[in-house]
C-alpha positions, 0 to 999 in steps of 0.5 A: 402578684398571687396572694391569699389570706387564710383563715377558718369557717367558724371560730378557731377551736383554740378561742378562749372562753373569754372574751369568746364569740366572734370578737375572741375568734378574731383575736385568736386568729390574729394571734395565729397570724391568720387573716380571714373569718367566715362567721358560722351562722349556719343554724340561724342568725341570732345576733344583735346589731351591737354585737355586729358592730363589735365584730366589725370593729374587731375585724378592722383592728386586727385586719381580719376580713370577715364573711358570713356562712348563711344558715343551711336551710336556704333553698332557691328551688323551695316551693312557694310556701317554704321559699319566704322562709328560705329568703328571710334566712338569706337576707338576714344573714346579709343584713346582720353581715353587712353590720358586722363588716362582712363583705361576702355571704356564702349560702347552700343554693339548695336542691334539684328535688329530682329535677334537671339543672336546666329546670331549676335555674331559671327560678333560682336565678330569678329569685336570687335577683330579687334578693340582690336588688333588695340589698342594693336598694337598702344600699348593702353592698355585700356580695352573694356567694352560692357555694358549689356543693359536694353531692350530685343531688344538690343544686350547686354544681360549678356550672350552676354557680357560674350561671347564677353569677353571670346572670346577676351582678353581685353574685359570685361562686364560693369555690369549695374545692373539697365539695368539687372533688367529692361531688362526681364520687369517683375520686376525679377532680383532684389533679393539676390539669382538672383544677386548671380547667376549672379556673379557666371556666371560672375566668372564661365566664366571669372575666380575668379580674374574677380570679383576683377575688376568689372565695375558697372553702377547703378541707379534706373530705370523704366521699362515695358514689353520691358525693360528699360524706363528711369533712376530714382533716387534710392528712386523712384525706386524698384531696391533693392540696399541693397540685390545686395550689400550683394551679391557683398560683399558676392562674395568678389567683388571689382572695381568701381560703377558709378552712372547714376541716375538723382541725380548722386552725391547724389545717388553715396553718398547714395550707398557709405554709403549703401555699408559701412553699408553692408560691414562694412567698 
């Protein structure tokens, strides 16, 4: 049965000051009948082990699935001097995320720095494989999810993320459908047929079961010729959410849909409502 959990990337805007933080965010999501949270550790990973255990417990008590958005400053194509810092940011997110009960660690893969994707991917895959190997040696089962990116200059096309996932067990894309819509800069990737083609390519590369465990980011988006500019509320943007949800439903997809809109819990609830209408749930 095709089904999704809905939630937010970061704490809902309406999270009360007490208890506040990620535990307060989990409790607020439960009140809203949203069932997933992506911890927004996007600047740095500054969290204690005790806080992580509190988050894990709150997630379990409230039936909220946890994932982590790792710091923005990660680049699989960084130079030799910068790469150790990038790597530490990703590994810290995975270590503390696992302690907090997160099953999935989402990250931005980096930049091409003007090179062709086929020049960049071998190094990116080699480095990412090393990260997964170290996590598994430490008995950390977290899935690393390179996110599809909204600018054409960024490492993170659908093809890039699928290539990484196909090469490395334990790596699976995070599908940001707003980014996929914005990346070409021409308004394409916004129809039922285009979304269906994305899901077919995903299934073909990663197997039929892969569609049962999708991790999706969604919001409205403003874009120009070079791709993404800003995230927008759904009602201010041209993303065809209903056509996308119909494609997801017809392909029998399941997983999590996390809202990154500026009005995140409002739009997460709106997405949940549209999904109910499309799926008949």
